[in-house]
Structure formats: structure tokens, C-alpha cells
GUPADO-459142 format. One line per 5 residues: number of its first residue (from 1); their letters; for each residue x, y, z of N, C-alpha, C. Coordinates in pm, 1 decimal. Example, Ala and Ser with C-alpha at 12.3 -4.5 7.8 and 13.67 -1.06 7.14 Angstrom:
// GUPADO-459142
1	as	1319.0 -569.0 780.0 1230.0 -450.0 780.0 1320.0 -330.0 780.0; 1285.0 -225.0 708.0 1367.0 -106.0 714.0 1290.0 3.0 787.0
This chain:
// GUPADO-459142
1	xxxxx	-1597.5 -3550.7 -5622.3 -1529.1 -3601.7 -5504.2 -1596.5 -3717.2 -5465.4; -1566.8 -3861.2 -5421.8 -1610.3 -3962.5 -5398.1 -1652.3 -3937.4 -5234.7; -1780.2 -3949.1 -5187.2 -1740.9 -3972.7 -5028.8 -1739.3 -4109.6 -4942.4; -1702.4 -4106.2 -4849.4 -1678.8 -4226.7 -4758.2 -1802.8 -4246.2 -4619.2; -1802.0 -4334.6 -4635.9 -1912.2 -4360.8 -4529.2 -1850.3 -4339.9 -4395.1
6	xxxxx	-1746.4 -4329.1 -4412.5 -1625.9 -4292.3 -4256.5 -1688.9 -4139.9 -4230.1; -1758.8 -4073.5 -4305.1 -1820.4 -3937.7 -4262.4 -1924.2 -3980.8 -4108.2; -1958.2 -4145.8 -4092.1 -2056.6 -4151.5 -4010.0 -2024.9 -4144.6 -3903.0; -1875.2 -4140.6 -3878.6 -1758.7 -4155.4 -3744.3 -1800.1 -4047.0 -3680.3; -1835.5 -3928.8 -3788.6 -1844.5 -3766.5 -3732.9 -1950.4 -3789.2 -3590.5
11	xxxxx	-2043.1 -3864.6 -3615.9 -2110.3 -3887.7 -3514.1 -2066.0 -3957.6 -3389.1; -1944.2 -4007.0 -3367.3 -1856.0 -4086.7 -3286.8 -1820.4 -3965.5 -3204.4; -1794.1 -3893.1 -3300.4 -1683.2 -3751.0 -3233.7 -1759.0 -3656.8 -3183.7; -1895.0 -3635.6 -3168.5 -2005.3 -3575.7 -3123.5 -2057.0 -3679.6 -3020.1; -2073.8 -3788.2 -3011.5 -2079.9 -3838.1 -2890.6 -1979.2 -3815.5 -2790.1
16	xxxxx	-1881.2 -3852.1 -2814.3 -1751.7 -3827.5 -2746.0 -1752.1 -3728.5 -2654.0; -1821.6 -3625.6 -2733.9 -1808.8 -3469.7 -2716.6 -1896.0 -3481.7 -2582.8; -2021.4 -3562.7 -2600.6 -2103.0 -3523.5 -2489.2 -2042.4 -3599.1 -2381.7; -2051.3 -3717.5 -2379.8 -1955.1 -3758.0 -2302.7 -1857.6 -3737.2 -2194.1; -1805.1 -3633.5 -2284.2 -1637.8 -3559.1 -2219.6 -1754.9 -3430.3 -2120.9
21	xxxxx	-1855.9 -3377.7 -2150.9 -1920.8 -3281.4 -2093.6 -1965.8 -3352.1 -1998.2; -2031.9 -3467.7 -2018.2 -2112.4 -3518.7 -1870.4 -1983.6 -3531.4 -1761.5; -1931.7 -3614.9 -1806.5 -1767.8 -3639.4 -1694.2 -1723.3 -3519.4 -1629.3; -1713.6 -3386.6 -1737.3 -1692.7 -3288.2 -1691.3 -1745.3 -3238.6 -1537.0; -1875.8 -3267.2 -1565.0 -1954.5 -3249.7 -1443.0 -1932.9 -3324.5 -1387.4
26	xxxxx	-1930.3 -3421.4 -1375.0 -1880.0 -3507.6 -1222.2 -1748.4 -3463.7 -1192.5; -1633.0 -3462.9 -1243.0 -1558.3 -3440.5 -1170.4 -1575.4 -3295.1 -1079.2; -1676.0 -3169.0 -1148.1 -1702.8 -3076.7 -1069.8 -1773.5 -3102.3 -969.7; -1821.6 -3190.3 -909.9 -1940.8 -3251.7 -850.6 -2051.4 -3170.1 -884.8; -2111.8 -3157.4 -1006.2 -2214.8 -3069.0 -993.4 -2342.9 -3237.0 -1089.4
31	xxxxx	-2333.5 -3300.7 -976.2 -2416.2 -3449.6 -1037.7 -2563.3 -3460.5 -1098.4; -2637.1 -3339.2 -1060.6 -2749.0 -3313.1 -1118.8 -2705.1 -3278.4 -1281.2; -2606.9 -3218.0 -1276.4 -2628.1 -3147.5 -1395.8 -2581.4 -3290.7 -1506.7; -2463.1 -3342.2 -1431.7 -2369.4 -3471.7 -1487.5 -2472.7 -3535.6 -1513.1; -2622.8 -3574.0 -1472.6 -2713.2 -3673.0 -1510.3 -2789.4 -3605.4 -1627.8
36	xxxxx	-2816.0 -3490.6 -1640.9 -2850.9 -3424.9 -1737.4 -2784.4 -3424.7 -1864.7; -2660.1 -3399.2 -1874.3 -2564.4 -3430.5 -1973.1 -2518.9 -3599.7 -2039.4; -2603.9 -3685.0 -1933.5 -2555.7 -3810.7 -1963.4 -2689.7 -3825.6 -2055.8; -2790.1 -3786.3 -1985.6 -2942.6 -3775.1 -2101.9 -2891.8 -3715.9 -2192.5; -2876.7 -3619.2 -2245.0 -2793.7 -3516.8 -2390.8 -2722.8 -3681.2 -2480.4
41	xxxxx	-2624.5 -3765.6 -2404.1 -2552.6 -3815.2 -2487.2 -2665.6 -3934.6 -2486.5; -2707.9 -3980.6 -2447.3 -2810.7 -4149.6 -2429.9 -2901.4 -4077.4 -2546.4; -2999.3 -3976.5 -2558.2 -3056.8 -3933.1 -2690.7 -2973.5 -3951.4 -2823.9; -2882.9 -3893.8 -2807.8 -2744.6 -3890.0 -2935.1 -2760.1 -4009.3 -2946.0; -2687.3 -4119.9 -2862.0 -2657.2 -4244.1 -2910.3 -2758.8 -4319.7 -2955.7
46	xxxxx	-2901.7 -4293.7 -2910.6 -2992.7 -4393.5 -2954.7 -3015.4 -4343.0 -3084.5; -3019.4 -4200.4 -3120.1 -3034.6 -4186.8 -3271.2 -2976.0 -4235.3 -3361.4; -2817.5 -4243.6 -3367.0 -2712.0 -4314.2 -3423.2 -2748.6 -4428.7 -3414.8; -2736.7 -4521.2 -3296.2 -2781.4 -4679.8 -3271.6 -2884.1 -4681.4 -3400.6; -2986.9 -4632.3 -3410.3 -3133.5 -4660.9 -3487.1 -3089.4 -4620.1 -3613.0
51	xxxxx	-3034.5 -4506.6 -3644.2 -2980.2 -4483.1 -3809.1 -2890.1 -4638.2 -3839.2; -2794.4 -4655.0 -3744.0 -2770.4 -4789.1 -3822.2 -2771.2 -4919.6 -3796.5; -2927.1 -4943.5 -3714.9 -2977.5 -5078.0 -3704.7 -3114.7 -5074.7 -3833.4; -3139.5 -4941.3 -3907.5 -3255.4 -4942.6 -3984.5 -3173.1 -4903.8 -4093.7; -3077.5 -4862.3 -4154.7 -3018.0 -4822.6 -4318.4 -2854.7 -4879.6 -4285.6
56	xxxxx	-2774.4 -4900.0 -4243.3 -2654.3 -4931.6 -4250.6 -2617.9 -5087.9 -4222.8; -2691.9 -5127.0 -4090.2 -2666.1 -5303.5 -4101.8 -2742.7 -5395.6 -4216.1; -2871.1 -5350.2 -4221.4 -2947.5 -5438.5 -4312.6 -2853.4 -5432.7 -4433.8; -2826.5 -5296.0 -4487.3 -2753.8 -5291.0 -4626.6 -2621.7 -5390.6 -4607.6; -2542.6 -5348.1 -4502.8 -2432.2 -5410.2 -4434.0 -2435.8 -5599.1 -4458.9
61	xxxxx	-2543.9 -5598.1 -4447.0 -2599.3 -5746.8 -4411.4 -2589.4 -5818.5 -4578.4; -2678.3 -5750.3 -4637.6 -2694.8 -5774.9 -4800.2 -2568.6 -5818.3 -4840.6; -2488.8 -5673.2 -4847.9 -2390.8 -5662.2 -4931.7 -2224.5 -5717.7 -4890.7; -2258.9 -5695.2 -4741.0 -2129.9 -5759.1 -4708.6 -2132.3 -5918.4 -4666.8; -2197.2 -5912.5 -4555.0 -2234.9 -6044.8 -4460.1 -2175.0 -6082.7 -4394.3
66	xxxxx	-2083.9 -6209.7 -4383.4 -2034.9 -6209.8 -4234.5 -1878.9 -6195.8 -4303.5; -1794.4 -6119.4 -4201.7 -1658.1 -6108.4 -4199.5 -1575.3 -6107.7 -4048.6; -1497.6 -6209.5 -4064.4 -1395.2 -6192.9 -3949.0 -1409.8 -6108.8 -3868.0; -1443.9 -6059.5 -3727.7 -1463.1 -5953.2 -3644.7 -1561.9 -5885.6 -3690.1; -1621.8 -5891.7 -3807.5 -1782.1 -5743.2 -3827.2 -1885.3 -5848.7 -3865.8
71	xxxxx	-1915.5 -5944.1 -3749.0 -2073.1 -6004.3 -3870.6 -2153.6 -5936.7 -3818.9; -2229.9 -5896.0 -3934.1 -2389.7 -5806.9 -3872.1 -2413.2 -5779.1 -3697.0; -2422.8 -5967.1 -3670.3 -2514.9 -5934.6 -3569.3 -2438.6 -5904.2 -3424.4; -2234.4 -5926.3 -3453.6 -2214.8 -5858.7 -3385.8 -2228.4 -5694.1 -3315.7; -2233.5 -5647.4 -3441.3 -2248.3 -5498.9 -3428.2 -2388.5 -5464.1 -3365.6
76	xxxxx	-2503.4 -5546.2 -3373.3 -2615.7 -5506.3 -3305.8 -2604.8 -5575.7 -3167.9; -2483.3 -5710.3 -3156.2 -2496.7 -5708.2 -3004.8 -2455.7 -5677.7 -2912.7; -2297.6 -5539.6 -3026.5 -2276.1 -5432.5 -2928.2 -2360.6 -5320.0 -2902.3; -2411.8 -5297.0 -2957.4 -2563.2 -5197.8 -2946.9 -2604.0 -5225.2 -2784.0; -2650.7 -5343.0 -2828.4 -2768.9 -5450.0 -2688.6 -2642.9 -5403.8 -2573.5
81	xxxxx	-2549.1 -5412.9 -2590.1 -2426.0 -5448.7 -2445.1 -2405.0 -5305.4 -2446.2; -2403.7 -5179.5 -2507.5 -2374.5 -5062.9 -2465.7 -2469.0 -5023.8 -2397.2; -2589.7 -5012.7 -2421.9 -2718.4 -4980.5 -2421.7 -2743.4 -5019.2 -2249.7; -2709.0 -5169.5 -2247.0 -2730.3 -5216.7 -2107.0 -2635.8 -5189.8 -2014.7; -2514.3 -5163.9 -2055.6 -2411.1 -5083.7 -1967.1 -2468.7 -4929.0 -1970.6
86	xxxxx	-2505.4 -4854.8 -2031.7 -2572.3 -4688.1 -2015.5 -2671.2 -4710.9 -1954.6; -2783.6 -4792.4 -1917.0 -2921.0 -4787.8 -1863.0 -2817.5 -4822.1 -1691.1; -2732.3 -4874.9 -1618.2 -2649.8 -4924.2 -1555.8 -2579.9 -4811.5 -1499.1; -2504.7 -4717.2 -1582.9 -2455.7 -4586.2 -1531.6 -2535.2 -4461.0 -1519.2; -2695.7 -4420.4 -1596.4 -2779.6 -4376.2 -1578.1 -2797.7 -4400.2 -1451.1
91	xxxxx	-2842.2 -4521.6 -1399.4 -2884.5 -4546.9 -1316.0 -2771.7 -4515.9 -1186.0; -2655.9 -4570.8 -1197.1 -2577.9 -4507.8 -1060.5 -2581.2 -4304.4 -1091.6; -2548.5 -4289.3 -1181.7 -2618.8 -4126.2 -1172.7 -2703.5 -4043.9 -1078.0; -2818.5 -4144.7 -1131.2 -2926.5 -4070.1 -1077.9 -2957.7 -4100.8 -895.2; -2850.0 -4199.9 -870.8 -2846.8 -4195.8 -756.3 -2728.1 -4122.7 -679.2
96	xxxxx	-2649.4 -4123.1 -776.1 -2520.7 -3974.8 -694.6 -2584.2 -3838.5 -694.6; -2659.5 -3842.3 -819.6 -2745.4 -3680.0 -790.8 -2835.4 -3682.8 -655.5; -2913.7 -3753.4 -616.3 -3015.7 -3800.0 -506.9 -2919.0 -3768.6 -418.5; -2784.6 -3835.8 -389.3 -2760.7 -3840.4 -283.4 -2646.0 -3690.3 -250.6; -2738.6 -3622.7 -99.6 -2685.4 -3521.4 -49.8 -2570.6 -3501.4 4.3
101	xxxxx	-2475.1 -3643.8 41.8 -2361.0 -3673.4 48.2 -2251.6 -3640.7 -11.5; -2286.3 -3684.1 -126.2 -2173.5 -3701.5 -215.4 -2092.1 -3629.6 -250.1; -1956.8 -3684.6 -250.5 -1860.7 -3563.8 -285.8 -1745.7 -3644.7 -359.0; -1638.4 -3579.6 -425.5 -1483.6 -3620.7 -460.0 -1501.2 -3795.5 -495.9; -1496.3 -3835.3 -349.2 -1488.6 -4016.0 -373.9 -1596.6 -4042.4 -415.3
106	xxxxx	-1705.1 -4032.9 -433.0 -1826.5 -4113.4 -447.9 -1808.0 -4033.3 -624.1; -1751.8 -3922.6 -656.3 -1731.9 -3911.0 -791.7 -1616.0 -4013.8 -861.4; -1484.4 -4067.9 -775.6 -1433.1 -4124.2 -876.4 -1482.6 -4275.5 -868.6; -1547.4 -4328.3 -732.4 -1605.8 -4439.9 -776.9 -1706.0 -4440.1 -878.3; -1798.4 -4342.4 -898.0 -1886.4 -4337.3 -1023.5 -1834.8 -4301.6 -1217.5
111	xxxxx	-1686.3 -4238.0 -1185.7 -1579.3 -4286.2 -1324.4 -1564.5 -4402.0 -1306.8; -1506.9 -4467.9 -1205.6 -1420.4 -4584.1 -1270.7 -1545.5 -4687.6 -1284.7; -1668.2 -4662.0 -1265.6 -1778.9 -4769.6 -1295.8 -1827.9 -4731.7 -1439.7; -1810.3 -4616.1 -1500.8 -1793.9 -4576.3 -1632.6 -1740.7 -4628.4 -1696.4; -1569.7 -4676.0 -1668.5 -1499.0 -4701.6 -1747.7 -1531.9 -4808.7 -1836.7
116	xxxxx	-1574.4 -4890.4 -1776.4 -1614.1 -4992.8 -1854.4 -1757.5 -4965.9 -1983.2; -1796.5 -4874.5 -1971.1 -1905.0 -4827.1 -2016.1 -1807.1 -4785.1 -2149.8; -1695.4 -4675.2 -2146.7 -1615.1 -4601.5 -2220.8 -1499.2 -4694.4 -2288.8; -1502.5 -4829.2 -2281.0 -1392.3 -4940.9 -2328.0 -1498.0 -5018.8 -2405.0; -1631.3 -5030.6 -2396.0 -1702.6 -5115.5 -2463.2 -1758.3 -4975.9 -2547.8
121	xxxxx	-1729.4 -4909.9 -2577.9 -1774.4 -4780.3 -2636.4 -1653.6 -4798.0 -2741.9; -1526.3 -4786.1 -2669.8 -1411.2 -4721.4 -2769.9 -1364.1 -4854.5 -2880.2; -1402.6 -4991.7 -2840.4 -1418.6 -5099.7 -2901.8 -1500.8 -5100.6 -3030.6; -1595.5 -5074.0 -3000.7 -1734.3 -5074.2 -3123.4 -1638.3 -4937.9 -3201.5; -1643.2 -4829.0 -3173.3 -1611.3 -4708.2 -3240.9 -1461.3 -4807.3 -3324.3
126	xxxxx	-1379.8 -4827.0 -3281.7 -1272.3 -4936.1 -3381.8 -1354.8 -5030.0 -3502.0; -1405.9 -5102.6 -3432.5 -1467.6 -5189.1 -3532.0 -1581.3 -5131.4 -3633.4; -1629.1 -4998.2 -3594.1 -1708.0 -4954.0 -3692.6 -1588.3 -4916.4 -3808.0; -1510.2 -4824.6 -3737.6 -1423.5 -4729.3 -3856.1 -1368.4 -4844.7 -3913.6; -1294.6 -4920.4 -3846.1 -1182.9 -5032.6 -3950.0 -1264.4 -5142.7 -4030.9
131	xxxxx	-1413.1 -5201.4 -3985.7 -1435.0 -5297.1 -4038.6 -1597.9 -5252.7 -4143.3; -1691.7 -5198.7 -4042.3 -1840.7 -5205.8 -4070.2 -1808.9 -5078.7 -4199.4; -1767.7 -4981.9 -4196.9 -1789.9 -4881.1 -4297.4 -1669.5 -4871.3 -4416.9; -1552.2 -4901.9 -4373.4 -1507.5 -4940.4 -4503.9 -1538.9 -5078.6 -4593.3; -1534.8 -5188.5 -4543.5 -1607.0 -5299.8 -4618.5 -1745.6 -5258.8 -4686.5
136	xxxxx	-1836.4 -5134.4 -4627.0 -1948.5 -5093.2 -4699.0 -1919.0 -4990.7 -4795.9; -1812.6 -4935.4 -4795.0 -1767.5 -4841.7 -4827.4 -1713.9 -4922.9 -4983.8; -1673.2 -5031.7 -4976.3 -1591.5 -5097.4 -5082.2 -1686.2 -5167.7 -5171.6; -1846.4 -5181.3 -5126.0 -1921.7 -5240.2 -5177.8 -2046.8 -5153.1 -5289.8; -2046.7 -5035.2 -5219.9 -2126.3 -4987.7 -5294.9 -2080.7 -4839.4 -5380.7
141	xxxxx	-2179.2 -4816.3 -5477.8 -2095.7 -4702.7 -5542.9 -2168.5 -4559.1 -5476.1; -2112.0 -4473.0 -5561.2 -2146.0 -4353.1 -5517.9 -2284.1 -4268.5 -5465.7; -2365.1 -4337.2 -5570.0 -2518.6 -4243.2 -5560.2 -2551.4 -4343.7 -5408.8; -2539.2 -4499.5 -5390.1 -2574.5 -4591.5 -5272.7 -2504.9 -4482.9 -5148.4; -2381.4 -4471.6 -5127.1 -2329.0 -4403.0 -5030.3 -2365.1 -4309.1 -5020.3
146	xxxxx	-2411.8 -4214.7 -5093.3 -2447.9 -4047.6 -5087.7 -2603.8 -4069.5 -5006.7; -2690.8 -4177.3 -5068.7 -2813.7 -4206.2 -5003.3 -2823.9 -4269.1 -4890.3; -2703.9 -4335.6 -4836.8 -2694.1 -4381.9 -4705.5 -2661.7 -4250.2 -4637.1; -2553.0 -4206.8 -4653.9 -2536.5 -4101.8 -4581.0 -2632.9 -3989.8 -4529.6; -2731.4 -3965.8 -4672.6 -2864.1 -3887.4 -4617.4 -2973.5 -3912.0 -4538.2
151	xxxx	-2950.0 -4083.6 -4568.9 -3084.6 -4137.0 -4453.7 -3039.0 -4145.5 -4309.9; -2867.8 -4140.6 -4286.8 -2824.5 -4113.7 -4151.2 -2798.5 -3993.1 -4112.1; -2867.6 -3903.7 -4189.5 -2862.3 -3772.5 -4156.4 -2699.2 -3662.1 -4149.3; -2631.8 -3751.1 -4248.7 -2478.5 -3658.6 -4303.6 -2503.6 -3613.5 -4439.5
């Protein structure tokens, strides 16, 4: 059975779950735990992005090249944008956790600000699901796909 690089999207589902756990802690007003959960999300996100930057994108650039809506550099720029947004959210989360007076209103404000990060993540996920992995899938043989999946921990 031929495997697909879309299996790498499983990491996105895992990331979504980690982010949801963080947001659950915010809603529960457990801000220090929310920051810890956000840290776990960030670690997993950085591992996933590192695998894409080291293994997927160089191969994509070589085999696929420039595609409308899927230029290799666009994926790299999105990674940088996601990490920049995440750094701002981490800083806000730490400030929230340190504020003894923080309550429901601050939680709502925090989640609203985090909405931009979630929006960017969603669009990035769609671009990878609809362009990056399918385009690369079409250009790799089964052995190459297996090797790439292995390198990316799948």
C-alpha cells in the first residue's frame, strides 16, 4: 500500500490538541498551567517545523519549485510569522499568569488576541494539506516517500 505524505498532517492534529489543552486551562482560569501547556505546544511545533525546514522544504523546492500559492519560500515565511505570533502570545500568557488579579475578562482578552495565531495556523495547515504534501507526493516515488516520512518521525 502506497503511503502519502499527508500522514505528516497527523502532527497538525496533535498540535491542535496541545493548543486546545492550553486554551482549556485559560478558560478554567488556571493561567500558570495554561503557560506550561503553551510551552508543550511550542516545543512540538518547533520540532515539526524543524523537520519540515530540514527535510520537506528542501526536497519540495528541488522537485516542485514554484507553484501558485505554494512557493517554497512562502512556507518558510509562514513559519516565521507563526513563531513571531507565538512569541507574543507566550509573553502575554506569562504576564497573565503573573497577574494575581487576572480573571475571566483577562482570559477572554487573551483568547481574543490568540485568535490571530490560530487563524494563521489554520491557513498554514490548509496550504500544507492542499499544496505542499500533495504536490510533493506526486513527484516522489514510494521509496522516497517512505524515507521522508521516516526522517519526519512518521
